[in-house]
C-alpha positions as CSV (number, residue, x, y, z in Angstrom):
1,X,-40.4,-0.2,32.2
2,X,-39.9,3.6,33.1
3,X,-37.6,5.6,34.2
4,X,-38.8,6.2,38.3
5,X,-39.7,1.7,37.6
6,X,-36.3,0.9,37.5
7,X,-35.0,3.1,40.4
8,X,-37.3,2.3,42.5
9,X,-36.8,-1.2,41.3
10,X,-33.0,-0.2,42.2
11,X,-33.6,1.5,45.6
12,X,-36.1,-1.8,46.8
13,X,-32.7,-3.9,46.1
14,X,-30.1,-0.8,48.2
15,X,-33.5,-1.6,51.5
16,X,-33.9,-4.9,50.8
17,X,-29.3,-5.6,51.0
18,X,-29.2,-2.7,54.1
19,X,-31.3,-5.2,55.5
20,X,-30.4,-8.6,55.1
21,X,-26.3,-7.1,55.6
22,X,-26.1,-6.2,59.2
23,X,-23.4,-8.5,59.7
24,X,-21.5,-7.1,56.5
25,X,-22.0,-9.4,54.6
26,X,-23.9,-8.9,51.5
27,X,-25.8,-12.3,49.1
28,X,-23.6,-11.4,46.0
29,X,-26.7,-13.0,43.8
30,X,-29.0,-9.8,45.3
31,X,-25.7,-7.7,44.9
32,X,-24.6,-8.6,41.4
33,X,-29.1,-7.6,40.2
34,X,-28.3,-4.2,42.0
35,X,-25.3,-3.4,40.2
36,X,-26.8,-5.2,36.6
37,X,-29.6,-2.4,37.6
38,X,-27.6,0.5,37.5
39,X,-25.7,0.0,34.6
40,X,-28.6,-0.3,32.7
41,X,-28.8,2.9,33.1
42,X,-26.9,4.1,30.8
43,X,-29.0,3.5,28.0
44,X,-31.4,5.1,29.3
45,X,-32.4,9.1,27.7
46,X,-32.2,11.2,31.3
47,X,-29.0,12.8,31.8
48,X,-29.2,12.6,35.8
49,X,-30.3,8.4,34.8
50,X,-26.7,8.0,32.6
51,X,-24.6,9.9,35.4
52,X,-26.1,7.5,38.6
53,X,-24.9,4.3,35.9
54,X,-21.9,5.0,36.8
55,X,-22.4,3.8,40.2
56,X,-22.6,0.3,39.4
57,X,-18.6,0.3,39.8
58,X,-18.7,1.4,43.0
59,X,-19.7,-1.5,44.7
60,X,-18.6,-4.7,45.3
61,X,-18.9,-7.5,47.4
62,X,-16.1,-6.3,50.5
63,X,-17.4,-3.2,50.6
64,X,-18.6,-2.1,54.2
65,X,-22.2,-1.2,55.2
66,X,-21.7,2.7,55.4
67,X,-20.4,2.4,51.8
68,X,-23.0,1.0,50.6
69,X,-25.4,3.5,52.1
70,X,-23.4,6.2,50.7
71,X,-23.9,4.6,46.7
72,X,-27.4,4.8,48.0
73,X,-28.3,8.3,48.3
74,X,-28.1,9.4,44.7
75,X,-31.2,6.8,44.2
76,X,-33.0,8.0,47.2
77,X,-32.6,11.6,46.1
78,X,-33.8,11.3,42.5
79,X,-36.7,9.4,43.4
80,X,-37.3,12.5,46.2
81,X,-37.3,9.8,49.0
82,X,-37.8,12.1,52.5
83,X,-35.5,9.7,54.6
84,X,-36.4,10.6,58.0
85,X,-34.9,9.5,61.0
86,X,-36.4,6.7,61.8
87,X,-36.2,5.0,58.5
88,X,-32.6,4.4,58.9
89,X,-31.7,1.3,59.9
90,X,-29.2,0.5,62.9
91,X,-27.4,-1.9,63.1
92,X,-27.3,-2.7,66.6
93,X,-24.0,-2.7,68.9
94,X,-26.6,-2.3,72.3
95,X,-25.7,-3.4,76.0
96,X,-27.0,-6.8,77.4
97,X,-26.8,-5.0,81.1
98,X,-27.5,-1.6,82.7
99,X,-24.0,0.0,82.8
100,X,-25.6,1.5,86.5
101,X,-28.5,1.0,87.7
102,X,-31.5,2.9,86.6
103,X,-32.0,6.7,88.4
104,X,-34.9,8.1,89.6
105,X,-35.7,10.9,86.9
106,X,-38.7,11.1,85.2
107,X,-40.4,12.5,82.8
108,X,-44.2,13.8,82.1
109,X,-45.4,14.2,78.7
110,X,-48.8,16.5,77.9
111,X,-50.6,16.4,74.8
112,X,-47.3,15.7,72.9
113,X,-48.2,15.2,68.4
114,X,-45.6,14.0,67.4
115,X,-44.7,10.0,67.4
116,X,-41.1,10.4,66.3
117,X,-40.7,13.4,69.3
118,X,-41.9,10.7,72.4
119,X,-39.8,7.8,70.9
120,X,-37.3,10.0,70.7
121,X,-38.1,10.5,74.9
122,X,-38.1,6.6,75.8
123,X,-34.7,6.2,73.4
124,X,-33.1,9.5,75.5
125,X,-34.9,7.5,78.9
126,X,-32.9,5.0,78.6
127,X,-29.8,6.2,77.8
128,X,-29.7,8.4,80.7
129,X,-30.7,5.5,83.3
130,X,-33.8,6.6,83.5
131,X,-36.4,5.2,85.7
132,X,-40.1,5.8,84.1
133,X,-42.4,7.9,81.5
134,X,-45.9,8.7,81.8
135,X,-47.9,10.0,79.3
136,X,-50.8,12.0,79.5
137,X,-53.6,13.8,77.1
138,X,-53.3,12.6,74.2
139,X,-49.8,11.8,74.1
140,X,-49.2,8.5,71.9
141,X,-47.9,5.1,73.8
142,X,-45.7,3.1,71.9
143,X,-49.1,0.8,70.5
144,X,-48.3,3.8,67.5
145,X,-45.8,2.1,65.2
146,X,-44.2,5.6,64.8
147,X,-43.9,6.1,68.4
148,X,-41.7,2.6,68.6
149,X,-39.5,2.5,65.0
150,X,-38.2,6.1,66.8
151,X,-37.8,4.8,70.4
152,X,-36.1,1.9,68.5
153,X,-36.9,-0.6,71.6
154,X,-36.6,1.4,74.4
155,X,-41.0,1.1,75.5
156,X,-39.3,-2.4,76.6
157,X,-37.4,-1.1,78.6
158,X,-38.3,1.8,79.9
159,X,-41.7,1.6,82.6
160,X,-44.2,4.3,81.5
161,X,-47.6,4.3,81.9
162,X,-51.1,6.0,80.7
163,X,-52.5,8.3,83.0
164,X,-54.1,12.0,83.8
165,X,-51.6,14.9,84.1
166,X,-52.8,15.9,87.5
167,X,-53.1,12.5,88.3
168,X,-49.5,11.2,87.2
169,X,-48.1,14.2,89.1
170,X,-50.5,13.2,92.0
171,X,-48.6,10.3,92.6
172,X,-45.4,11.6,91.7
173,X,-45.6,14.3,94.6
174,X,-47.1,11.0,96.7
175,X,-43.9,9.2,96.2
176,X,-41.5,12.1,97.1
177,X,-40.7,13.1,93.4
178,X,-40.1,17.1,92.8
179,X,-41.9,18.4,90.4
180,X,-40.0,20.0,87.6
181,X,-41.6,22.0,84.2
182,X,-39.8,22.7,80.8
183,X,-41.3,25.9,80.0
184,X,-39.7,29.5,78.6
185,X,-41.3,31.2,81.9
186,X,-40.1,34.9,83.3
187,X,-39.9,33.0,86.8
188,X,-37.9,30.0,85.1
189,X,-34.4,29.3,86.3
190,X,-31.7,27.8,84.4
191,X,-31.4,24.3,83.6
192,X,-27.6,24.2,84.6
193,X,-28.7,25.9,88.4
194,X,-27.7,23.4,91.0
195,X,-30.6,20.8,91.1
196,X,-31.3,19.5,95.1
197,X,-28.4,17.0,96.0
198,X,-30.2,13.6,95.6
199,X,-33.6,14.5,95.2
200,X,-36.0,12.2,92.5
201,X,-37.0,14.4,89.8
202,X,-39.6,14.7,87.3
203,X,-39.8,16.7,84.1
204,X,-42.6,18.0,82.6
205,X,-43.0,18.2,78.8
206,X,-45.7,19.6,76.9
207,X,-46.8,20.7,74.0
208,X,-44.9,21.0,71.0
209,X,-46.5,24.6,70.1
210,X,-48.1,25.6,72.8
211,X,-46.4,24.2,75.8
212,X,-48.3,24.2,79.2
213,X,-50.7,25.8,80.7
214,X,-50.7,27.9,83.2
215,X,-52.9,25.3,85.3
216,X,-50.2,22.1,85.3
217,X,-47.5,24.9,85.9
218,X,-49.4,25.8,88.9
219,X,-48.9,22.1,90.4
220,X,-44.9,21.8,89.5
221,X,-42.3,22.5,92.1
222,X,-40.2,24.4,89.9
223,X,-39.5,25.2,86.2
224,X,-36.8,25.0,84.4
225,X,-35.5,26.8,81.3
226,X,-32.7,26.5,78.6
227,X,-31.4,29.7,77.5
228,X,-31.4,29.6,73.7
229,X,-29.3,32.4,72.0
230,X,-30.6,32.5,68.0
231,X,-33.3,34.2,66.8
232,X,-35.6,31.2,67.7
233,X,-36.9,30.6,71.4
234,X,-37.2,27.8,72.4
235,X,-36.4,23.8,70.9
236,X,-38.2,20.8,69.7
237,X,-39.4,19.4,72.6
238,X,-37.9,16.0,72.4
239,X,-34.0,18.2,72.1
240,X,-35.0,20.2,75.0
241,X,-36.5,16.7,77.3
242,X,-32.5,15.0,76.5
243,X,-30.7,18.4,77.3
244,X,-32.7,18.4,80.9
245,X,-32.0,14.5,80.9
246,X,-28.6,14.5,80.6
247,X,-28.1,18.0,82.6
248,X,-29.6,16.2,86.1
249,X,-28.5,13.1,85.0
250,X,-24.4,15.0,85.2
251,X,-25.1,15.9,88.1
252,X,-26.9,13.5,90.2
253,X,-23.7,11.4,89.5
254,X,-21.5,14.5,90.8
255,X,-22.9,14.2,93.7
256,X,-22.5,10.4,94.0
257,X,-18.6,10.7,93.4
258,X,-18.7,13.5,96.3
259,X,-20.4,11.0,98.8
């Protein structure tokens, strides 16, 4: 067996044990096999693998899952595995109920290319108690695996609809929802500036590279921007949606306290 094949086997054992050990208990037989595989690396002619063999001494059945995951990292890096946020196994401590009822906040996501960004916005929408996502243009839907992986189940909780951009705007306006574009425009108002109290709102988020078209901005009631202070003048689309959503939710909560 080649050195790479040996480390691939070790990596797969780490993945399997992590997946099956969400409760903090490890399969002793698999764990022992993993330790033997790591120990066997000391006979390798590769000095890096010889060093990796020492990690066998850091594994035991009483370790925490966090400790276990830390030991896996050097093996991932040896294989040059590009671990992304949506690849991580997350121990679920989710609630079985909402902390408060959902608020009248929507996101219109137009022509977004990244499935990860869409999934991230789904997850953010649930955490802030948003009401609905509107997926327009070629924005991927939760039927795409990468969206669902990044959403971590939020797409089963948050309501969503696929439609044309103009149709989404018309439906929202007919329901009394204020349309706010997130865009780096000279006409944009700072995101922290007070929103109209108790007014249902929809944030419109466009393509990661090109943003929103002029005719789309014309359909919006307001344009908001998130100030930046470095060389880059804009944020990742999902990050911008999260910042805007939390700022709006914070102000909504403050109006409820005053009421």
